[in-house]
Biopython code that builds the backbone (N, CA, C, O; Angstrom):
import numpy as np
from Bio.PDB.StructureBuilder import StructureBuilder

atoms = [
    (1, "MET", "N", (83.579, -31.151, -8.356)),
    (1, "MET", "CA", (82.209, -31.069, -8.727)),
    (1, "MET", "C", (81.582, -32.404, -8.585)),
    (1, "MET", "O", (82.116, -33.342, -9.177)),
    (2, "PRO", "N", (80.514, -32.611, -7.876)),
    (2, "PRO", "CA", (79.912, -33.900, -7.671)),
    (2, "PRO", "C", (79.162, -34.355, -8.960)),
    (2, "PRO", "O", (78.584, -33.507, -9.640)),
    (3, "PHE", "N", (79.157, -35.641, -9.308)),
    (3, "PHE", "CA", (78.483, -36.158, -10.407)),
    (3, "PHE", "C", (76.964, -35.986, -10.218)),
    (3, "PHE", "O", (76.448, -36.176, -9.117)),
    (4, "PRO", "N", (76.270, -35.632, -11.276)),
    (4, "PRO", "CA", (74.830, -35.535, -11.189)),
    (4, "PRO", "C", (74.181, -36.984, -11.122)),
    (4, "PRO", "O", (74.661, -37.959, -11.700)),
    (5, "LEU", "N", (73.100, -37.003, -10.394)),
    (5, "LEU", "CA", (72.404, -38.336, -10.312)),
    (5, "LEU", "C", (71.794, -38.792, -11.599)),
    (5, "LEU", "O", (71.153, -38.001, -12.292)),
    (6, "SER", "N", (71.965, -40.000, -11.933)),
    (6, "SER", "CA", (71.299, -40.452, -13.190)),
    (6, "SER", "C", (69.871, -40.515, -13.006)),
    (6, "SER", "O", (69.427, -40.635, -11.864)),
    (7, "PRO", "N", (69.065, -40.444, -14.048)),
    (7, "PRO", "CA", (67.550, -40.486, -13.937)),
    (7, "PRO", "C", (67.091, -41.840, -13.470)),
    (7, "PRO", "O", (65.984, -41.930, -12.940)),
    (8, "GLY", "N", (67.807, -42.840, -13.615)),
    (8, "GLY", "CA", (67.428, -44.189, -13.167)),
    (8, "GLY", "C", (67.648, -44.514, -11.652)),
    (8, "GLY", "O", (67.282, -45.572, -11.141)),
    (9, "THR", "N", (68.312, -43.454, -10.950)),
    (9, "THR", "CA", (68.584, -43.724, -9.500)),
    (9, "THR", "C", (67.301, -43.660, -8.691)),
    (9, "THR", "O", (66.526, -42.710, -8.800)),
    (10, "ARG", "N", (67.100, -44.635, -7.920)),
    (10, "ARG", "CA", (65.916, -44.731, -7.060)),
    (10, "ARG", "C", (66.226, -44.483, -5.708)),
    (10, "ARG", "O", (67.346, -44.816, -5.320)),
    (11, "SER", "N", (65.424, -43.950, -4.907)),
    (11, "SER", "CA", (65.575, -43.792, -3.469)),
    (11, "SER", "C", (64.952, -45.031, -2.851)),
    (11, "SER", "O", (64.045, -45.621, -3.438)),
    (12, "GLY", "N", (65.387, -45.409, -1.760)),
    (12, "GLY", "CA", (64.843, -46.639, -1.067)),
    (12, "GLY", "C", (65.816, -47.761, -1.034)),
    (12, "GLY", "O", (66.963, -47.566, -1.435)),
    (13, "PRO", "N", (65.436, -48.943, -0.578)),
    (13, "PRO", "CA", (66.343, -50.105, -0.473)),
    (13, "PRO", "C", (66.722, -50.599, -1.909)),
    (13, "PRO", "O", (65.959, -50.532, -2.872)),
    (14, "ARG", "N", (67.905, -51.069, -1.934)),
    (14, "ARG", "CA", (68.376, -51.614, -3.221)),
    (14, "ARG", "C", (67.991, -53.135, -3.285)),
    (14, "ARG", "O", (67.750, -53.746, -2.244)),
    (15, "ARG", "N", (67.940, -53.694, -4.421)),
    (15, "ARG", "CA", (67.560, -55.056, -4.628)),
    (15, "ARG", "C", (68.464, -55.962, -3.815)),
    (15, "ARG", "O", (67.965, -56.908, -3.206)),
    (16, "ARG", "N", (69.741, -55.729, -3.773)),
    (16, "ARG", "CA", (70.631, -56.630, -3.085)),
    (16, "ARG", "C", (70.366, -56.644, -1.572)),
    (16, "ARG", "O", (70.455, -57.683, -0.919)),
    (17, "SER", "N", (70.042, -55.481, -1.045)),
    (17, "SER", "CA", (69.712, -55.416, 0.395)),
    (17, "SER", "C", (68.418, -56.144, 0.654)),
    (17, "SER", "O", (68.325, -56.836, 1.667)),
    (18, "LEU", "N", (67.437, -56.038, -0.171)),
    (18, "LEU", "CA", (66.159, -56.824, -0.031)),
    (18, "LEU", "C", (66.458, -58.293, -0.135)),
    (18, "LEU", "O", (65.909, -59.076, 0.640)),
    (19, "LEU", "N", (67.287, -58.702, -1.040)),
    (19, "LEU", "CA", (67.599, -60.112, -1.194)),
    (19, "LEU", "C", (68.384, -60.692, 0.009)),
    (19, "LEU", "O", (68.253, -61.874, 0.326)),
    (20, "ALA", "N", (69.142, -59.903, 0.623)),
    (20, "ALA", "CA", (69.865, -60.264, 1.771)),
    (20, "ALA", "C", (69.022, -60.375, 3.071)),
    (20, "ALA", "O", (69.266, -61.190, 3.962)),
    (21, "VAL", "N", (68.005, -59.476, 3.093)),
    (21, "VAL", "CA", (67.232, -59.452, 4.306)),
    (21, "VAL", "C", (66.046, -60.442, 4.226)),
    (21, "VAL", "O", (65.612, -60.983, 5.243)),
    (22, "ALA", "N", (65.569, -60.652, 3.082)),
    (22, "ALA", "CA", (64.311, -61.586, 2.943)),
    (22, "ALA", "C", (64.514, -62.940, 3.501)),
    (22, "ALA", "O", (63.622, -63.415, 4.204)),
    (23, "PRO", "N", (65.642, -63.641, 3.253)),
    (23, "PRO", "CA", (65.769, -65.004, 3.875)),
    (23, "PRO", "C", (65.837, -64.974, 5.404)),
    (23, "PRO", "O", (65.364, -65.875, 6.096)),
    (24, "ALA", "N", (66.468, -63.862, 5.907)),
    (24, "ALA", "CA", (66.544, -63.811, 7.359)),
    (24, "ALA", "C", (65.254, -63.452, 7.955)),
    (24, "ALA", "O", (65.022, -63.860, 9.092)),
    (25, "ALA", "N", (64.340, -62.705, 7.306)),
    (25, "ALA", "CA", (63.015, -62.507, 7.759)),
    (25, "ALA", "C", (62.216, -63.749, 7.722)),
    (25, "ALA", "O", (61.444, -63.994, 8.649)),
    (26, "LEU", "N", (62.351, -64.589, 6.671)),
    (26, "LEU", "CA", (61.568, -65.750, 6.560)),
    (26, "LEU", "C", (62.057, -66.773, 7.667)),
    (26, "LEU", "O", (61.229, -67.472, 8.251)),
    (27, "LEU", "N", (63.390, -66.853, 7.946)),
    (27, "LEU", "CA", (63.817, -67.692, 8.924)),
    (27, "LEU", "C", (63.355, -67.253, 10.299)),
    (27, "LEU", "O", (63.031, -68.098, 11.133)),
    (28, "ALA", "N", (63.317, -65.951, 10.558)),
    (28, "ALA", "CA", (62.872, -65.537, 11.793)),
    (28, "ALA", "C", (61.316, -65.860, 12.010)),
    (28, "ALA", "O", (60.857, -66.208, 13.098)),
    (29, "ALA", "N", (60.628, -65.714, 10.940)),
    (29, "ALA", "CA", (59.133, -66.020, 11.078)),
    (29, "ALA", "C", (58.924, -67.546, 11.168)),
    (29, "ALA", "O", (57.965, -67.988, 11.800)),
    (30, "GLY", "N", (59.722, -68.284, 10.606)),
    (30, "GLY", "CA", (59.631, -69.778, 10.695)),
    (30, "GLY", "C", (60.059, -70.299, 12.052)),
    (30, "GLY", "O", (59.597, -71.344, 12.513)),
    (31, "CYS", "N", (60.940, -69.558, 12.674)),
    (31, "CYS", "CA", (61.477, -70.141, 13.926)),
    (31, "CYS", "C", (60.798, -69.402, 15.068)),
    (31, "CYS", "O", (61.264, -69.516, 16.202)),
    (32, "SER", "N", (59.791, -68.698, 14.853)),
    (32, "SER", "CA", (59.119, -68.099, 15.987)),
    (32, "SER", "C", (58.285, -69.111, 16.763)),
    (32, "SER", "O", (57.974, -70.165, 16.207)),
    (33, "ALA", "N", (57.923, -68.869, 17.950)),
    (33, "ALA", "CA", (57.108, -69.917, 18.670)),
    (33, "ALA", "C", (55.813, -70.067, 18.055)),
    (33, "ALA", "O", (55.203, -69.078, 17.650)),
    (34, "GLY", "N", (55.342, -71.256, 17.956)),
    (34, "GLY", "CA", (54.026, -71.488, 17.414)),
    (34, "GLY", "C", (52.964, -71.660, 18.473)),
    (34, "GLY", "O", (53.180, -71.268, 19.620)),
    (35, "SER", "N", (51.782, -72.254, 18.118)),
    (35, "SER", "CA", (50.777, -72.382, 19.064)),
    (35, "SER", "C", (51.203, -73.406, 20.045)),
    (35, "SER", "O", (52.258, -74.025, 19.910)),
    (36, "ASP", "N", (50.357, -73.593, 21.068)),
    (36, "ASP", "CA", (50.664, -74.581, 22.133)),
    (36, "ASP", "C", (50.111, -75.944, 21.859)),
    (36, "ASP", "O", (50.131, -76.831, 22.712)),
    (37, "ASP", "N", (49.580, -76.113, 20.570)),
    (37, "ASP", "CA", (49.087, -77.484, 20.216)),
    (37, "ASP", "C", (50.183, -78.511, 20.173)),
    (37, "ASP", "O", (49.910, -79.680, 20.444)),
    (38, "SER", "N", (51.403, -78.155, 19.850)),
    (38, "SER", "CA", (52.502, -79.198, 19.810)),
    (38, "SER", "C", (52.842, -79.529, 21.301)),
    (38, "SER", "O", (53.257, -80.661, 21.547)),
    (39, "ALA", "N", (52.711, -78.722, 22.203)),
    (39, "ALA", "CA", (52.993, -79.063, 23.581)),
    (39, "ALA", "C", (51.956, -80.028, 24.199)),
    (39, "ALA", "O", (52.234, -80.856, 25.067)),
    (40, "ALA", "N", (50.711, -79.831, 23.654)),
    (40, "ALA", "CA", (49.668, -80.745, 24.215)),
    (40, "ALA", "C", (49.813, -82.132, 23.645)),
    (40, "ALA", "O", (49.511, -83.117, 24.319)),
    (41, "VAL", "N", (50.288, -82.227, 22.367)),
    (41, "VAL", "CA", (50.366, -83.532, 21.729)),
    (41, "VAL", "C", (51.536, -84.355, 22.215)),
    (41, "VAL", "O", (51.300, -85.464, 22.694)),
    (42, "GLY", "N", (52.728, -83.928, 22.137)),
    (42, "GLY", "CA", (53.915, -84.552, 22.606)),
    (42, "GLY", "C", (54.805, -83.899, 23.458)),
    (42, "GLY", "O", (55.910, -84.405, 23.652)),
    (43, "GLY", "N", (54.508, -82.908, 23.966)),
    (43, "GLY", "CA", (55.442, -82.102, 24.788)),
    (43, "GLY", "C", (56.233, -81.118, 23.972)),
    (43, "GLY", "O", (55.990, -81.045, 22.767)),
    (44, "PRO", "N", (57.140, -80.367, 24.503)),
    (44, "PRO", "CA", (57.831, -79.385, 23.785)),
    (44, "PRO", "C", (58.906, -80.120, 22.928)),
    (44, "PRO", "O", (59.462, -81.147, 23.319)),
    (45, "ARG", "N", (59.157, -79.520, 21.730)),
    (45, "ARG", "CA", (60.092, -80.245, 20.766)),
    (45, "ARG", "C", (61.512, -79.794, 21.213)),
    (45, "ARG", "O", (61.743, -78.626, 21.526)),
    (46, "PRO", "N", (62.429, -80.752, 21.226)),
    (46, "PRO", "CA", (63.812, -80.406, 21.557)),
    (46, "PRO", "C", (64.382, -79.403, 20.404)),
    (46, "PRO", "O", (64.002, -79.388, 19.233)),
    (47, "SER", "N", (65.292, -78.638, 20.942)),
    (47, "SER", "CA", (65.959, -77.644, 20.045)),
    (47, "SER", "C", (66.730, -78.318, 18.931)),
    (47, "SER", "O", (67.031, -79.507, 19.035)),
    (48, "ALA", "N", (67.052, -77.619, 17.896)),
    (48, "ALA", "CA", (67.898, -78.156, 16.866)),
    (48, "ALA", "C", (69.208, -78.688, 17.334)),
    (48, "ALA", "O", (69.661, -79.732, 16.865)),
    (49, "ALA", "N", (69.866, -77.956, 18.300)),
    (49, "ALA", "CA", (71.141, -78.368, 18.771)),
    (49, "ALA", "C", (70.952, -79.732, 19.578)),
    (49, "ALA", "O", (71.828, -80.595, 19.505)),
    (50, "ASP", "N", (69.916, -79.905, 20.275)),
    (50, "ASP", "CA", (69.674, -81.130, 21.078)),
    (50, "ASP", "C", (69.408, -82.232, 20.118)),
    (50, "ASP", "O", (69.904, -83.333, 20.356)),
    (51, "ARG", "N", (68.643, -82.046, 19.009)),
    (51, "ARG", "CA", (68.460, -83.089, 18.017)),
    (51, "ARG", "C", (69.715, -83.443, 17.300)),
    (51, "ARG", "O", (69.928, -84.615, 16.986)),
    (52, "THR", "N", (70.577, -82.468, 17.018)),
    (52, "THR", "CA", (71.873, -82.742, 16.406)),
    (52, "THR", "C", (72.728, -83.576, 17.235)),
    (52, "THR", "O", (73.313, -84.564, 16.791)),
    (53, "ARG", "N", (72.805, -83.160, 18.499)),
    (53, "ARG", "CA", (73.708, -83.920, 19.529)),
    (53, "ARG", "C", (73.145, -85.344, 19.623)),
    (53, "ARG", "O", (73.941, -86.283, 19.628)),
    (54, "ALA", "N", (71.799, -85.569, 19.701)),
    (54, "ALA", "CA", (71.288, -86.934, 19.785)),
    (54, "ALA", "C", (71.541, -87.757, 18.558)),
    (54, "ALA", "O", (71.837, -88.947, 18.659)),
    (55, "ARG", "N", (71.435, -87.168, 17.434)),
    (55, "ARG", "CA", (71.741, -87.842, 16.149)),
    (55, "ARG", "C", (73.307, -88.220, 16.161)),
    (55, "ARG", "O", (73.688, -89.351, 15.860)),
    (56, "ALA", "N", (74.131, -87.248, 16.511)),
    (56, "ALA", "CA", (75.574, -87.478, 16.504)),
    (56, "ALA", "C", (75.908, -88.734, 17.463)),
    (56, "ALA", "O", (76.700, -89.611, 17.116)),
    (57, "ALA", "N", (75.256, -88.739, 18.657)),
    (57, "ALA", "CA", (75.502, -89.793, 19.581)),
    (57, "ALA", "C", (75.060, -91.131, 19.000)),
    (57, "ALA", "O", (75.762, -92.138, 19.096)),
    (58, "ARG", "N", (73.892, -91.110, 18.403)),
    (58, "ARG", "CA", (73.399, -92.462, 17.792)),
    (58, "ARG", "C", (74.275, -92.839, 16.670)),
    (58, "ARG", "O", (74.597, -94.019, 16.527)),
    (59, "ASP", "N", (74.705, -91.876, 15.823)),
    (59, "ASP", "CA", (75.781, -92.273, 14.743)),
    (59, "ASP", "C", (77.015, -92.805, 15.308)),
    (59, "ASP", "O", (77.560, -93.771, 14.774)),
    (60, "SER", "N", (77.527, -92.211, 16.417)),
    (60, "SER", "CA", (78.786, -92.724, 16.971)),
    (60, "SER", "C", (78.645, -94.080, 17.525)),
    (60, "SER", "O", (79.541, -94.917, 17.414)),
    (61, "ARG", "N", (77.395, -94.332, 18.190)),
    (61, "ARG", "CA", (77.310, -95.648, 18.765)),
    (61, "ARG", "C", (77.224, -96.793, 17.528)),
    (61, "ARG", "O", (77.734, -97.907, 17.646)),
    (62, "GLU", "N", (76.566, -96.386, 16.433)),
    (62, "GLU", "CA", (76.407, -97.285, 15.305)),
    (62, "GLU", "C", (77.845, -97.537, 14.631)),
    (62, "GLU", "O", (78.150, -98.653, 14.212)),
    (63, "LEU", "N", (78.687, -96.459, 14.555)),
    (63, "LEU", "CA", (79.967, -96.575, 13.980)),
    (63, "LEU", "C", (80.929, -97.450, 15.001)),
    (63, "LEU", "O", (81.772, -98.231, 14.559)),
    (64, "ALA", "N", (80.734, -97.256, 16.288)),
    (64, "ALA", "CA", (81.517, -98.052, 17.204)),
    (64, "ALA", "C", (81.089, -99.594, 17.057)),
    (64, "ALA", "O", (81.928, -100.493, 17.111)),
    (65, "GLY", "N", (79.847, -99.807, 16.883)),
    (65, "GLY", "CA", (79.390, -101.224, 16.594)),
    (65, "GLY", "C", (80.011, -101.797, 15.319)),
    (65, "GLY", "O", (80.400, -102.964, 15.257)),
    (66, "ARG", "N", (80.085, -100.968, 14.351)),
    (66, "ARG", "CA", (80.704, -101.431, 13.041)),
    (66, "ARG", "C", (82.265, -101.753, 13.399)),
    (66, "ARG", "O", (82.771, -102.815, 13.038)),
    (67, "TYR", "N", (82.942, -100.838, 14.079)),
    (67, "TYR", "CA", (84.322, -101.077, 14.370)),
    (67, "TYR", "C", (84.509, -102.363, 15.126)),
    (67, "TYR", "O", (85.425, -103.133, 14.836)),
    (68, "ASP", "N", (83.628, -102.609, 16.120)),
    (68, "ASP", "CA", (83.680, -103.804, 16.946)),
    (68, "ASP", "C", (83.572, -105.016, 16.021)),
    (68, "ASP", "O", (84.355, -105.957, 16.151)),
    (69, "ALA", "N", (82.582, -105.007, 15.057)),
    (69, "ALA", "CA", (82.332, -106.132, 14.153)),
    (69, "ALA", "C", (83.594, -106.397, 13.316)),
    (69, "ALA", "O", (84.007, -107.542, 13.134)),
    (70, "VAL", "N", (84.208, -105.277, 12.801)),
    (70, "VAL", "CA", (85.371, -105.530, 12.016)),
    (70, "VAL", "C", (86.452, -106.011, 12.841)),
    (70, "VAL", "O", (87.140, -106.898, 12.335)),
    (71, "ILE", "N", (86.762, -105.608, 14.041)),
    (71, "ILE", "CA", (87.780, -106.102, 14.844)),
    (71, "ILE", "C", (87.603, -107.583, 15.205)),
    (71, "ILE", "O", (88.566, -108.349, 15.244)),
    (72, "ALA", "N", (86.388, -107.951, 15.458)),
    (72, "ALA", "CA", (85.986, -109.280, 15.725)),
    (72, "ALA", "C", (86.201, -110.287, 14.523)),
    (72, "ALA", "O", (86.503, -111.470, 14.685)),
    (73, "ALA", "N", (86.015, -109.694, 13.336)),
    (73, "ALA", "CA", (86.203, -110.483, 12.172)),
    (73, "ALA", "C", (87.632, -110.741, 11.815)),
    (73, "ALA", "O", (87.948, -111.698, 11.108)),
    (74, "HIS", "N", (88.488, -109.899, 12.296)),
    (74, "HIS", "CA", (89.883, -110.115, 11.945)),
    (74, "HIS", "C", (90.598, -110.735, 13.249)),
    (74, "HIS", "O", (91.796, -111.015, 13.222)),
]
sb = StructureBuilder()
sb.init_structure("model")
sb.init_model(0)
sb.init_chain("A")
sb.init_seg("    ")
for serial, (resi, resn, name, xyz) in enumerate(atoms, 1):
    if name == "N":
        sb.init_residue(resn, " ", resi, " ")
    sb.init_atom(name, np.array(xyz, "f"), 0.0, 1.0, " ", f" {name:<3s}", serial, name[0])
structure = sb.get_structure()
């Protein structure tokens, strides 16, 4: 025999589902294409992956420079 539903049982999405979906919806809204004003000012903005690669390359060059300075000092 199935258990009867409790009076507090609601139909519809649960709180946990809403909390899991809300950040994804905000992220999708924030990452959507904006107006063309940014293209007119400085051109299209590089993607996050391109910015990350550029920063990693810059950091690697700086680190190599530090290594060279340490080797030269010894």
